[in-house]
C-alpha positions as CSV (number, residue, x, y, z in Angstrom):
1,M,0.0,0.0,0.0
2,K,1.3,3.5,-0.8
3,A,1.0,6.5,1.4
4,I,2.4,10.1,1.5
5,Q,4.8,11.1,4.1
6,I,5.1,14.8,5.1
7,N,8.6,15.7,6.0
8,S,7.7,18.9,7.7
9,N,5.7,19.9,10.8
10,V,1.9,19.8,10.3
11,N,0.0,22.5,12.2
12,L,-3.2,21.6,14.1
13,T,-6.2,23.8,15.0
14,S,-5.3,23.3,18.7
15,G,-2.1,25.3,18.2
16,L,0.1,22.2,18.5
17,S,1.8,20.5,15.6
18,I,2.7,17.0,14.4
19,P,6.4,16.6,14.0
20,S,7.9,15.7,10.6
21,G,7.0,12.2,9.4
22,S,3.2,12.2,9.5
23,I,1.5,9.9,7.1
24,V,-1.4,10.6,4.7
25,V,-3.4,7.6,3.6
26,I,-6.1,7.5,1.0
27,A,-9.5,6.7,2.4
28,E,-11.6,7.0,-0.7
29,G,-11.7,8.8,-4.0
30,Y,-14.4,10.2,-6.2
31,A,-13.9,11.0,-9.9
32,D,-16.8,12.9,-11.5
33,V,-16.3,11.3,-14.9
34,K,-19.5,12.7,-16.4
35,S,-18.3,16.2,-15.8
36,Q,-15.1,15.7,-17.8
37,K,-14.1,18.7,-19.8
38,D,-11.0,19.5,-21.9
39,G,-9.3,16.3,-20.8
40,I,-9.8,17.0,-17.1
41,I,-11.9,15.1,-14.6
42,P,-12.9,16.8,-11.4
43,A,-12.2,14.7,-8.3
44,Q,-12.4,14.6,-4.6
45,I,-10.2,12.4,-2.3
46,A,-10.8,11.8,1.4
47,T,-7.7,10.9,3.5
48,F,-6.6,10.0,7.0
49,V,-3.6,11.6,8.6
50,F,-1.5,9.6,11.2
51,A,1.3,11.0,13.3
52,S,3.7,8.4,12.0
53,V,4.0,5.0,10.2
54,Q,4.2,3.4,13.7
55,A,0.9,5.1,14.8
56,L,-0.8,3.7,11.6
57,A,0.7,0.2,12.2
58,E,-0.4,0.2,15.8
59,G,-4.0,1.0,14.8
60,K,-4.1,4.4,16.5
61,A,-6.9,6.8,15.5
62,P,-6.2,9.3,12.7
63,I,-5.3,12.9,13.7
64,Q,-8.2,15.3,13.7
65,G,-8.2,19.1,13.4
66,I,-5.5,19.7,10.8
67,E,-5.0,23.4,10.2
68,D,-2.8,23.3,7.2
69,F,-5.2,21.4,4.9
70,N,-8.6,19.8,4.8
71,T,-8.3,16.0,4.9
72,T,-10.9,15.8,2.1
73,F,-9.2,17.3,-0.9
74,A,-11.9,18.8,-3.1
75,G,-11.5,20.5,-6.4
76,L,-8.7,18.2,-7.6
77,E,-8.2,17.5,-11.3
78,L,-7.3,14.2,-12.9
79,T,-6.3,14.0,-16.5
80,V,-8.4,11.6,-18.7
81,A,-5.1,10.0,-19.9
82,D,-4.1,9.2,-16.3
83,Y,-7.6,8.0,-15.4
84,E,-7.5,5.6,-18.3
85,T,-3.9,4.3,-17.8
86,L,-2.9,4.5,-14.1
87,A,-3.9,2.1,-11.4
88,A,-6.4,3.7,-9.0
89,E,-4.0,3.7,-6.1
90,T,-1.3,5.6,-8.1
91,L,-3.9,8.0,-9.6
92,L,-5.2,9.0,-6.1
93,V,-1.9,9.1,-4.4
94,N,-0.4,11.3,-7.1
95,A,-3.3,13.7,-6.9
96,V,-3.0,14.1,-3.2
97,E,0.8,14.3,-3.3
98,S,0.5,17.2,-5.8
99,A,-1.9,19.0,-3.5
100,L,0.3,18.5,-0.5
101,E,3.4,19.6,-2.5
102,A,1.8,23.0,-2.9
103,I,1.5,23.3,0.9
104,Y,4.8,21.7,1.8
105,P,7.2,22.3,-1.1
106,N,9.9,19.7,-1.4
107,S,8.7,18.1,1.8
108,V,6.4,15.2,0.7
109,E,7.2,11.8,-0.7
110,V,5.3,8.7,-1.7
111,I,6.2,5.7,0.5
112,T,5.3,2.1,0.5
113,L,3.9,0.6,3.7
């Protein structure tokens, strides 16, 4: 299974932050194929954020109250070519990785769990 690791602190609405190494896991994705226009498919992807790989492996609850981003990424765009050729996991992980890269430049990476 693939996930996205954030190698930067993630701010919480409580004023605290998660240290570098938090993990973003895809929960579900929705591609609005019928609304495809100009080679782009609108998409929404729900995620879970865990403090670390260890927290995920231990079955701990996902982190709530992320200030830096909404764990449901709305308004994403998938290309029709990617939708038709990439595996669903890769498609969804790549879309979320791109969205997180805009928030944490050069601080996100796809990892295999």
